C-alpha positions, 0 to 999 in steps of 0.5 A, a space after each residue: 826182365 833178364 836182370 830179374 831172372 839173374 837175381 832170382 837164380 843167384 838168390 837160389 844159389 845163395 840159399 842152397 849154399 847156405 842150407 848145405 853149409 848149415 847141414 854140413 856144419 851141424 853134422 861136423 859139430 855132432 861128430 864125436 870122433 873128430 877133435 876140435 881142430 878137425 871140427 874147425 877145419 871142416 866147419 871152415 870148409 863148409 862155409 867155402 864150398 859146401 857141395 865139394 867138401 860135403 862129399 869129401 867129408 862123407 867119404 872120410 867119415 864113412 
């Protein structure tokens, strides 16, 4: 039973990671003020740690 709970928690973390990364990816892709190199840099960061870099991206853009 403990193993099932651990897998469920890991699954929820993975889903949250994927959803936030896709949200950040779309926001970066639609940003017209960034050049292609900056967009690629932010998109890569979105795949690594989306929670941390989403905050840094929002502070930089706003």
